[in-house]
N, C-alpha and C positions, 0 to 999 in steps of 0.2 A: 503493499500499498502505499499511498503518497501522506508524509509524514512533515509537517510545519514544526521544528522546535524554537521556539520564541526566547532568545537569550542564548549570548556568547561567550560565557564563563565558563570556567570551568565544568561546570555542570553539565549545562545546554550542549559542550562539547564533549563531553565523554557521551551524554546519553545518544547523539548524532552520530559519533563513531559506533558507538554498539547496534543500534538500529540499523544503519548500513549492512555493518558486517552479518545481522539475519536477513539484510536480502531487499531490506525496505528504499524505496525512494525517499532521499531527505533532503530538503532546504531549511536553512536555518536564518534566523533573522536575526537582526542585531542594531541598536542606532549609534554606538561605537564603532571608529574608523578601522576597529579590527580585532581580534580575538582576545579577550579578559582585560579590557579597559578600564573596568570598574571596581566590584570586591575581589574579583581573580587578579589583580595588578599586582599589588605589595603588599601581601599580608606579612605573619609573622613568619611562613616556611615551615614550621613544623608540620609533618604526617603523624599524628599526634594518640592513637587508639586509647593510649594507657591516659590520656587528659579526656578523657569521654566521660566528664563527668557533670551534669546539668549543672547549669547555675542555680536554678531552682533547689532550695535546701533547706532544711528547718533553720538553719542560724541567717542564711540569707539576708531576711526583710532588717534585722538587729544591727546586721553588720551597714547596711545602707544607708540605715537612719545615724550612725554615725559618721558617715561619710558625705552625706547632707552638706554641713558647711564648705565643703572643700572643693572649690573648684579643680582640684589637681588629683580627684578620687579616682581608684581604679572604674568605679561604677559612678557614672556621674547622672542623676536623675534630674530633668528640666521640666517641673509638670506644664502641660498646655491646655488649654482651650479645646482639646481635641477627643473626639469619645474613643476613637481607635486608639490611642495614648493609654485613655483609661482602663478598655474593655481590656488590653494588653496586659493590665496591671494587674489586676482582680482576676485572671488567670492564671497568671503570674503565682501569686501568693497563692491560690488553689491546686500546684503542681509542688508547693514546697514542702509539703508533708513527706513522711518518712517512706510512705508506699508508695507513693509518685516519684519520690526522687530514684528509688530503687526500682521500681518498673524501666523510667525512663531509661535511666544507665544501662543499664540491660538491652535496651532496644540499641541504644548509642552503641553499647560494644560490638553488639552482633551485625552490624552495617559498617563498624570500623576495621572489623575482622573481614570480613567479605571485599572491602574496598581497598585493604592492602594485599589482599591474594591478587586483585586484578590490576594493580600497581604491577605486581611483579611480573603478571600475563604481558603487560603492555610493554614494559620493560624490555622482555625476551623478543618480544613482536617487534615492535619499532627503534628498538636503542635510543630513545634519545636523551639527551642531555641538557641537563637541569639544575646542575650543583649538587647532586643528589648525595646524601652522605647516609648511611646506613650504622649510625655511631650512638642511638640509641639517644635518649633526653634526661638530663638531669634537672632535678626541681628540687632549686634550694628553700632549707626550713630556718628560718631567724628567728622563733619563739616558740613556745610549749605550744599554744593553741594548733597552730600551721603542725608540728609533729604529732598531735594528735589526731586533726583532721586527716593528714595523710596517711596514718594508720588505718584508719579507719575506711579511706579508700582503696589503700590496698589488699583490706581484705573483700572490700566487694569486687575487685574486679577479679583478684584471683578465682573467685567462686564464678566468674564468665571465662576463664582459661586465659588473663592475663597477668604476667607476672610482673609486679613491679612491687619492688621492695625498697626497704628502708634503709640506708647505708653511713657511715660515720662519717665525720668531716673528711679526715684523712683520707678513707676509698674515695670520696667525692674529687678529692684535688688528686690523687694517682690518675682518675679516670680523665681530667679537665685541671693542668697546670695551672693554666691561667686563674683560677680561683684561690691559688695561693695566698695572695695578700688577703684576701676578705675572710678567709679560713676563722680567724678568733671572733668572729662576729657570726657564725651559721652555729644552730644546733645540731643540724642532722641534714641530710638530701635523702630523694626517693629517686629509683634507678630505672626506667623500663630499658633495656637492650634494643628489643623488637622496633622503639620508634624510630622512626627517619627523619629528613626535613632536604629540603629542595626548595627552587624556585617555581613560585603557581605557575605566574607568567610566561615563563619558559617552555614549561611544560605544554600548558594550554596552547599555544600558539603554533610549537611542535607538532600535538594531537591535530588541531587544523587543519594544520598542512598535509597528515596523513590522511582525513577524512575526504579533503579535496584530490587528492591522488585518488580515492577509491571510488569517489563520482558525486560527493553531496555540494550539495551549492550553499555558498554563503551571501546573506545581502546585508552588507553592512549598512552604515548612514543612513538606516530605513527606520524610521519612528513608525512603533505600533501603534493603533489607533483604538480600535475597539475589537472584538470576537462578534461575530456574527450569526447568532443559532437561528434556525429554523426547526421547529418539533424541539425531538429530543436530542438532535444533533447543532454544533456548530458546521455550520455551514464553509464558512470561509473568516478573514481575517485581514479587515483593512487595514493600507499602510502609507503612508508619506515616504516614499523613497530620494537622494540625496540631489536629484533633480527636483523636488518638490511637488514630482506629482503622483498624483491620489489614484491607487490603486488598491485592488482587490487581489489577494492570495488564496487560492483554494486546496484545500488538502483533503485526505480521509482522514486525517486523526492528527490533532493539535497536542503539543507539550508546552507546559507553562513552567518555563525557569527561568522566570525574571528577577528572581532574589527578592530582594524588599520590596521590589515595585508589583509585585505579582498581586497583592490584593487590591493595588487599583484599578488594574485591566478588568477584573471580576466584579468589580463592585456596579456598574452597569446592568450587570446580568442578575445583579439581586443578592449575591452570594460574598461571602465576607470569611478571610479566613483568618485568621491568629498568628499572622503576624505582623512585627513590627522591628523597624530599622534600631541598631544597636549601632551606633558609626564608632567605629575603632581606626585607632593612628599609627602608622609606622613613622620609622626613619631609618635611610640608608646610608649607610656611612663608609669612607674609605677607610680601611685598616693601613696603621703606618707600621706596627710591631707585630709581627704574626706571632711573636711568644707570649705577648700580652693578649691577643686576643682569642676568644673561645674557639676551640675546634667542633668541641660537642654542643648537638642543641642545648640550651637552656632556660628553664622556665623558674623565676623569681616569683615564688606565692605570696610573699610579702606584698608586693605591687601589683601582682597580674600581670607581668612582662615579661614577653619570651625575647630570646637573642639565639638566630642562625646566620653562621656565619655562610656565605653565600659567594662561593670564591675567593677574590680580593675586597670584598664587602663585608659588614654587619649588618644584619637586618635585626633593628629593635621594634615592636609592635607589641600593640595590647590598648587595655583601657577600653571603658563601654560607655557612651553617651545616648541614652534613654529622651531624644531631645527633640523629633521629628525628623524630618528628610534630608536637613541640610549639611553639607558636605564639609560647610566652611571649617578652615583649621585654626583651632583656638591656640592662640600662643600661649601661653600659662601651659597647656596637657603636651605640647610640642616640647618645651623646655622639660618637664618634666621626663620625660624619656631619656633626653641626654644626661639630664642631672646625675637619674640612676645607675644609666649605662655607666658614665665617669666615675661614679662612687664606686662600681664593681671592677672595672678593667682600666682604669686611672688613663694613661697617654695610650692607650691601643690603637687608638684610632681617629680621624682628622675630623674632630666634632663640630668644624666650623664649616663644613662641607659638607653639611649632611642634608640630604630630601627629603622632606614631610611628606606625605601622602595620608588621608582618611578615604574608607570606604565604609559603606551601608550593609551590616550583616543582618541579614536576615533572618530574624529569631523568632522561634515559637516559644510560650509560655514556659513549657518543660523540655526546649532543646532537641525535639526529636522531630525531626524534616517529616514534611507530607509528600510522599511518595504514592502514586497511584491515580484515582478514576475518580472523576468527581461529579457527581450529578450527570452530564452529557455524558451519550453513550462512547463518543471518541475525543472527551477532552481529560488529559491525561495532567499529573503535577511531579514536577520536581522539583521543591523548592523548600525554605525554613532551614537551613541547613546550618545556619549563624555561623557560631565562631570556627566550624568542624566541615566548611565547604571544601578546603585542600583535603583532609583526612577521608573524607567519606564521597567525596564527588565522582571519581571514577567505578565504586560502587555503585553508588546510586545510578549513573546511566546505564552499567551495566544489568542492574535489576528490573527498571524502567523498562529496559528494551525486552528484556525476558516476559514480564508481564504484557507488554505490548504485542508480542508473537505467541502469544497463550502458552507459556511457561510458566513453571514455579522455582522462583529466586530460591536456591540454597540456602537460608537462613530465616531465623526467627524473627520478623520485624511485623509491626502493625500498619501495612498498606492500607491506604485507604482502598473501598471498594465503594463503587457509583451505588 
């Protein structure tokens, strides 16, 4: 069948690849000038199944209240006169129960593991070059509360087959010597050897090239206006091309992979998606001293920041703003990224040459993405991956392509059913 994939980030491109491999005719539509130009452009670089822990946790609401006065807080909440924001917050609070946290973690780990297997398949088939490192992820712990939380997370992950272990400071320094200068401030660390890192934009761009070589059509600089239903099916999508011309695109099936903008397209159909944008920040800086900069990907649990080495650069990313659809860079939050990086790694990088970026992560209240069919017979969703689009994207694309081809994906996940 002919499938229109709306969105050319890591999720949309992965979906297009696996649909084409299954024999479908595929066209991808995106408003950007090329693949992975928005949320999939400059994230933290971690492919982190061991970090598949939902933000919605029984302790989170109290932590957010403490952070409210701080403009540089890891999670910044700015209330707006926006019913979508308040519906999302109500849903988030409902997901903070222990039972929901455990169920959501289980689903996220299952998808993350499936995606990790999919990465391995793609590397073998395509041999992409994207600053890939299979050196695990170290999570740094600086206080007793963080250690207790990590111990609990390790137990939950172990039950799902993920080995994330608590290690001593000396073991952490042995794995990453760049931590030696801050070792006296640390209490412990957690370590997951199976985690990875790499450049999401480079990977997505090369996968898009492979899609083109396999016969997928990409329509960039094309604005998606509306889905047009006829009865129980979507008949077409109206778009505006780079030339300013308005036209209709017909297909047998449609995949919505527009990240945070997915709910906006469905509003005209009377459908509400429980997705709200969480704005994240990153800074990419040239490495000056390779001995001082980390080789292993690192998570700073106290500040909710990640650090990934991408060839001769260091990517610093994190924070979340619950403040609408603005991608404006807050200078205070940009400065906070570099300040913490310098505290940890001193003169490792040329901090004055930092390139800043922000992206709108499509978050569901429980952090579990929406994958499957929605109401209309031929409308499929692959969206809502939050901070784990890079970790879950290839597996999500593969799983949805299997569903659309009448197969059953080999993972326990709450797929949507029309």
